[in-house]
N, C-alpha and C positions, 0 to 999 in steps of 0.2 A: 491472509487477505489482503490481495493488492491495494493499491489506490485512482482511485475516480483519477482524472485528469483536474477537476475542480479543486477537488482535496488537495492536490500536487499545487497549483498556482496559488491556492491561502495557506500551506506549509512553507511556503516560500516566503511570504508577505506576512504572516502572522509579525505581532509585536506584544499582542496582549491576548492573556484567553487562552481556551482549549476550543480544540474541534469538536463540542461537542451540542449537537443540534439544542438551540431554545437557549444559550449560556452566551453570554456577552465575549463578542471578540474587538482586535482592534486591527485591523492590516494597514497596512505599507501603499501609497496612491503611488504609481507612478509617472501619469499622467492626468490635466485636468481637462474639462469640457465645459465651454459656457457658451451660450444662444443669447442674444440681446434681449429674449423675450424675460428670461433669466438673469441674465445677467447683470444688467443694468443693475437693480439691487445687489447681487452677489459682489459687484466690484466694491458698490458704497458700503458693505460687508467688510472687503478684503483693506478697507481706505480705515475702518474702522477699528483694525485689529494695532495698525500701526508700523506695520511689517516695511519695510525699503522695498522688498525685488521676492519675486515668488522663488520658495525654497523646493517646486516640486520638479523630475525632470524634465517634463511639458508640458504649459497650459497654452491653448487653446480659445479664444474668443473670435465666435460667429455670429456677423447678423447675416440671418437668413427668415426670421421671424416678421418683424415690424417693417415690412418694405415699402409699406405704403405712407407715402410724403403727402399728408392732405394738409397738414399743416406745419409748425415747426417743429412738433414733438420729436418726431420720430430722427429726425435729421439730427436736433439735439443731441438725442441720446449716442445716436452714431460718432458723433464727434468726441464724445463722451468716451466712449467706448475704446475707439481709436489714439485717445489721450493715453488713458491707463493703461491699455496695454505696452503703447510704447514704454510707458513709465517703469512698468512692474515686470519687465520681461516676458508678455505674454504673446502668442503669433497670432497675428489678426486676420481674416477670411472676411473678404469685404464684401458688401453687398450685393447678391448677382452672380457670390463665388459658388455659392452651391450651399446645400441645405448641411450642418454641422455633421449627420453620421454618413451620410454619402462620402464628405468629403477627405472626415478623419479615416473612416475606411481609405480611402485613397493614398493619403501620401502622410499619415500619423502614425496608424498604427503598426504597432509592434506583439508577436505571437508569446503569449505566456505572462507580459506586464499587465499589472493592473489601471483600468480608468476609472474614473468618477466624475460624472458629469450631471451638470442640474435639468437633464432635461428624460423624463422615463425613458424614452426609446433609446438611452445610451446602447445599450446589448445588443445596438445593430455590430459593435463591434467583436460579436462572437463570430462574424464571419471571417476575422484577421485569428483567432484563436486568443485573444484578448479576454481576459474577467470583466466585462464592464458592467457597472450598479451606477442608477439610477440615484440623484439625491436631491435633496434640496440646496438651494442656492445658499447658507449659511455650512452647510458642510462642505460644498467644495472650497467654498471663502478659505476655509481653516485649511482644508488639503493644501489647497495652493501657500498655503503659509507655512505646512512643515508639518503638521500635526497630523495623524493617525488617523483612517476614516473606526470610529464604532456604530460596530450593527451588530443584531443574533445572527449569532454564527443559524445558517441555514441548514436542512437538509438536502442531498443531492437526487435528486428523480433522473433516474436513469432510464432513458429513450430509446432501444431499441432500433433502429433502422436496416431494414434487410430488401433484395433486390434495386429495380428504382422505378421512378416515375417512369408512365407511359406517357406518348406523346399528347400534347396538347393537354397535360397538367403541370402545375409547376411549384416552387417552396412557398408558395405561398396558400395554396391549395394544403400543402401539409400543417403549416399553420392553423387553420384554421379547420383542419381534421383538431389539434388538440382543440382547439378553442371549443368545438364541437364536442370532444369527451368530458373532456374536466371542466369547461369554464371558466367565466372572468375571475374566480376565486381559487382555482384548480393548482396557481403554483404560489400561492402565498405562504411565507419563507423558507423558498426552497429552491437551488440551482437545479435549471434546465439543463440536462448536457445530455446531447445524443454521440451515442455511438453505434457500432458493425459498422458489417461490409458495405450498407447502401449510405454513409454520409461518402463515402469514395466517389459516386454517383453525383455529387451535388456541388455546383461550384461555389467559389467563396462571399457571391453577392447572392443565389440561392438558400445561403446560410445567416447571409445576412438577415436576409426576408423573416427569417424565422427567428433569428434574436431579435430582431424590433419588437412584432410581435408577442415575443415572451411575457413584453407588460401586460398587454391585457389579459393575462393568465394571471396576473399580479407576480408574478418571477421576483426575486431578486436580480436573477440573470441570468442568460443562457449561455451556455458553454461548447464551441464546438473544437473539435481537435485540429493542429495545424500541421499539415501533413503535405502532399505534392501537390492539390489544388491552391494551396495556402501561397507556396512557393513560385507555385505559375500566378499567381496573381500580383505575388510581391515583384517577382523578375516581369512585368507586367509595367508596373509599376515605376520599373526603376530601383526599386528596394531591395533586389533579391537579397544584401549581402545581411541584411536583420532578419531573414528568415531560420526559425530552427522548429525540428521536429517537437512535435508536443501531441503523447498518448495517453490514454488511462492503461494503468497495466492488464494483459489480458487479463487475470484474476480479480478486475474490480468489482466491489459490494459497491451498491445503492441505497439507500432508503425505504425509496420505492420507487417502482419498475413499469413499465408500460413498451409496447413493441407494436410500429407501422412496419405495415410489409407495403413498400411505396406503389409497389406493381398493385397496389388494389383502392390506391386514393384516388378521387373522381375531382371533377370540378367543384368545386363547395361556395357558396356565396354567404355571407352574414347579413339578416335581414335588420329591418330596423328596430329594435334602435339600441342593439349592445353589438360588438363581437363575438358573443359567444353564442346567438340566434343564427346559427348555422344549419342548413340544410343543404342537398345539391341543387346545383343549378338544373338539373332539368326537370325538379319538382316546380320550380317557379318560368318554367318557361311561359313566353308569349306575353311576358308585362311590359307594359310600353313604358320603353324610356327618354326620358329627356334630354338626361346630362348624362356623360362622360370625364373623369378626370383618369390619366394615367400619371403616377408619379409620385414626386414631395420626398416625404421622410422613408419609405419602403417604395421598392417596384419600381426603384426611378434611376436603375441602374443600365448600363449599357444593353445589356444583356434584355432586361426589359422593353425597352423603349426602342431594339431596333426589333425586336418582334414584333411590336403593332405596327411598327411602318413595314415589315415585312409582309401581314397579313393583309395590312392595307394599301400597297402597291397596287397602283392602276385602277384601285375602286374607287367610290366616294362617300364619305358619310350618308348616313341615311337621312331622306328628310324629317325635319322638324328636331333634329337634334345635334346638340351643340359637343364639339367633343375637344377635350384641355388634354394638356400634354404639361407636365411640369418636368423639367430635368433634373435630376437629382443634385447635379454639377455643372460646372462649365465642360469641366470635362469630359463627362458625359454627354452634352449638348455638341463639343467640337467632335468627338467620336462619331458622334449617328452622323454630323455633317459630313463627314471625312467619305465616311461610307453611304453617302446618299439619300440616308434616310431622312433626313432635312425637307428634300420637295419632296418625297414620298406623303408628308404629315401632309405637307402644303397643300400640293395639290388633292389630295382628299379631302381638302375642305375643315382640315385640322386648325388649333389653336395653340400655337406652341406660346409656354411663357415663359417668363425667365428664370435659372435655377432658384427655386426656393420653395419654403413651406406652404404658401400662398390658402386656399382654401381649405390646406387639412387644419388648421389653427384660425377657420375664418375669418382670415384675411383677404377678401372677396373671394369670387366663383361661386357664391349663392345661390343657391337655386330656388326655382318658384315656386308660388304655391301650391302646395299636392302636385309638385315633379318630384317623378322617379329620378334620383341620381344616383348613377354605379361609379364606385371610388373606388382606387385600390391604396386607400389609406389604411391607418391603421384601425381608425374609431369612427363609431357612430352615433355615438352618444346623442342623446335629443339636445336638438340645437345649438351641436357644436358648428354646424356650418353655419348658421349665421341668419338661420329661418327656422321660427317656430313651428313645431309640430313638420319639422321634415320627412324625407323618407329615403333614406343614405343606405346603400346598400355597399358592401365591401366582398370584394371581390379579385382573380387574378387579372395582369394583363390582359392575358389569352380569352379570356371571358368579356372584358372592357370592351376591350377589338371586336369579338363576334356581336355584342350589343353595337357597334358601331357601324359595322357594317348592315346590319340585319334591321336597327331600330326597333327591337326588342331584346330580353333576357334571352340568351342559345348557350345552351350547350357547343363550347365552344371545339368540343369533337368532330360536329358539324360542319364546321369550317374545310374539312377533308374534301366536301364535294365543290369546293375550288379553290384551292391549292394545295401544293404538299406543304407537309408540318414544317415550320422554316428551323427548326434547332437552331435558333442561333447561341455563338459562343461567343463570350469574352472575348479581342481581341489578343493576341500574344503580347503584342507591344500598344501600349497606350499612346495615345498624341499625350503629352504631360503638358501642362500650363500653371504654371505656380505665380503669375500674374496678380491675380486677384488674393495672395498671402503676402500680410507683411510682414516682414521676421524682423522682430524687437531690437534696438539697438544692445550693445554691449554693456553701456551705461546710460542707464536714464532718467537718471537723481534731476537731468536739468532740462527734462520736459516741462512745459505748463500742460496742467490736469484743468480741460475744458469743460463746463458746466453749467449748462444750459437753465432755463428758469423754471422748467419742467422737473428736475433732478433738487428731490426734496432731501436734507438727510435723514440717515435712519434713525424713527425715532426710538425715545427712552423708553421701558419699561420698570414697573415698580417690580420689587419682589416677592413673592406670595406671601399673603397675609396671611394673618391668625388663624382666621375662620373666615368662611367665605356665605355671603347669603347675597345668593341670584335670583330671575328670575327664567324662566326656559322663553325664548324667545322666537324659536321656531323648533319643529320636529317635523323631521323628515324621513324616508320610508329605509327601503335594501338598495343597496348599493347607487350610492349616491357618490358621486364622480366631481372631480377636482372643477370640473366645467360648471356642472352646478353650484358649488357654493363660491365662485370666482372666476366667474364668465372670460372668455378671451373675444377675438375677432376685434375690428378696426376699431371699435366704440373703444376699447377697454383697452386693451395691449398699450397705445400709447402713454396710459399709466402708470407704468410700471415699477417706474422711478418719483412716484408721486404719493403716498402711501395716503396721506389724506384725501385725495382726488379718486385713487382709485379704490378705498375703504365703500363707494356711497354705491357700489355695484356689489355686493355683496349678495350670495341669494338673489338676484335681480330678476331672474326667470323663477323660481318659486316662489317670490314673496316680495314684489319690490317694495313693499313699508319696511324691508327688515332692517337695510342699515338707519332708517331712521329713529325706529322704534328701538334699536339696540342702542344709539347716542341717545337718547328720553332715560332710558332706564340707568346707564351707567356700567351694569356692572350685569352678564348675561349666563347663558349659559343655549347649547346647543342639544339636540336629543334626535339621535339617529339607529338604523338598521343595521344590516350585516355589511360587511365591506365598506364602513365608512369612508370616504376619501380615495376613493380608487380614481386610475387614471395618470393625467398628465402629474411631473412633480413639483408642480405652480409652488412656493410656498408662499407667494400670495393667500394660498387658502387658508392658511393659518396666519399670517402676518396679517391682515388687514383685519379679520376676524377680531384681532386682541388688541388691534387700535381704536375698534369698536366697544372693546373694554368685555370681551369674551375671554374668561377664563378657566371655562371647564368646558367639554364635552363627553359626552355618555351615549355609551353604540352597544351595541350585538360585538360587534368587533373593527376593527382598524385595517384601513387599508397600510400594507409597510413604509412608505415613504411620507403619507400624508402623518401616520400616527409621529414619526421624528418629529414633522417638521411643526405640530405641535408645541413638544417638548423642548425645541429650540427657540420659540415664542411664548414660555411659561404657560401652555394650555394644557391642563391636565387632564389626559386621554381617560375615562374611567371605562370600564367595559362594565355591563352588567352580569353577576353574576348566576341568577337566572333570569335567562334572557326574556321571558314573559315579563320580568319587571318592565318593561318597554312600554307594556301598553297601561302601565300605572299611571302615566306620567302624558302632563297634557299641553300643549303650550300656554302660557302663560300661568302656569302654575311655579309656588315659589320653591325653591330647592334651599336647604339649608347644609353646610358641609361643618359643624363646629370642630375647632381646634386640628384644624386642615396640616397646617402646616408641623403643628409634632407629632400631625401621623406619618407625613412624608418624612419628615425627618426622622424618625423612630423606626422608620425602613417597615413598614405596616402595608402589607398587602392586600386590606379589603381595606374601602372606604365606609364606614356607615354612611347616607346621603337621605334627607330629611324630607321628604317634599310633600310638599302641605301640613308637616309633622307626623307623617306615616314616613318611618325610615326603609330604605330601600340598598341593600349592600350591592358597592359596587368593586372590581378589584380593581389594585393600581399595578400595574404588571410592568414595569420597569425597573433599572440596573442601578446600582448606587451610584455612578457618576449621574446616569439622568435625574436621578432623585434632586443632586446638587445644583442639577441644572434647572431645574423646578422651581427650586425653593430660590433661587437666586433674579428667579423671575424670567429665564432662558438662557441659551447659551453664551451669545456674546458676554451678558453680564458675568456667567460663571468664569467663561475666559479673562475675561478685564481681572478679575478679582484672582482668580490663579496666578494673574500676573505680578499683582499687588503686593502678595505674598500672603493673603486671606482664605476667604475658602466661606462658600456660602452656605 
């Protein structure tokens, strides 16, 4: 039987292990991606390795999250990132140049290569035929230092696409259909590979949209073939020489399978407050809309924005509604301007912002109290917008534009009453402007690293003790996201390089007293339900709790990236053997794990935990490498020990 494309790329990059689902493997990384919200700490972690120059084929640092400069903090961090990028050989995409995922797709992505990014939406690069994986900043820092990336070998989930999308339906509706079918847990432990005749009908940027929101399925990555559409996109970017055809074998086999008839996909919308709360747009038609935002990390390509421009051309935004456009990159904006789209937006009453993540990460654009906000963003977790008890819906650019015209949620197919379907295509040749990208010097050893007062050195953590005696500081429910654990937004994000300061915001939305209580107790535990830690790759959701003394998290199951981040910082990720035991633990209970170091060192898979003296059996599902990291108190400690010839 033949190989899937995912397996082919993994085989090309495999350096340790066997491609058996559930077993640990290590792969060679060709490219790395950092953005400023994760990159400042990742660069501090890279500094801690002592390595003088990046050892990866291409490393890119983007400034696209912390764009609001309300005081010195963000500006200082940007100066730090510019200096370390030049010092260590990293390409720098400056503020205003665009969102990391869109810019990387345009200017750096190469078919068949591996990309590791400190952002969960890194698989946007699926549009380029890359195997792109989101990870914690420390994992990316070590990839930059030349280390392979370790992960649990995923299953390959094959999704066959047939036929083509109907007018007014787009790639966003395809990924919303996947979320409707499979939920935010449906992709955990899997690479989702789209194949079949329908793939050829999707442009590179349509595929990028689907790859981006594969993260909302919990998937390790998303893979699309590199075909004629990939070649056309690379040619349009002036990078056609990098193209190569990459296809699954005709008789490829998959661990799981689904099929989507693109012709049957209808306009869909994710209701508050989860990306998988999906219904047809027609089911909620007539709901008054107060705010619309198109763009940011997904649906911010030329095709998406120009479609909105054509729909709004000659019309006015509905009364009482604000309509925002966040271009994905400077290049996208320049090409929209060149084709007259900018004036269409302005004359319609739209607000065009600088290219960046902006409202997607809670950096401005927060809706008002009880307001309905339609967004083409990838996530609508509670409070992520910056407004508590927000009412955020996720939809396609077509559905967003229809709401802009009518002022209420409207099936975009009803726009046919006003205008022909725009059927916008990507340009045959983009206007290319790399003025916002700084190429590092050949020798950066003389570059001085600029460090502002908000940049605090990486904290030191002690090794795993012989036994643990802790208190349950908080107990939370199902599908808790990293936004709940470590909020984003303009109040919190500027402290990403200052762990003592940012730790005060841990679980702020769920329990404002959490950080104070954890500090007072000195050592603590967190209890969670299924899919604990879904969403963003932000390692601060593990790093800040560890700084507060959290040494163990017990859950029914963990999201992939968060689980890895917990291990990276020496927090035990224990899974209830019997999920019903979750109900036996309450906030304030005392937890004892005797001889925990001996159990971890001895390879135990079952860890007895005593809750108020009563035994609860938990599972420690880790590799031998991860055991060494837990014993050392974290990945960085383990790397330092190994580099000095010792072992954890």
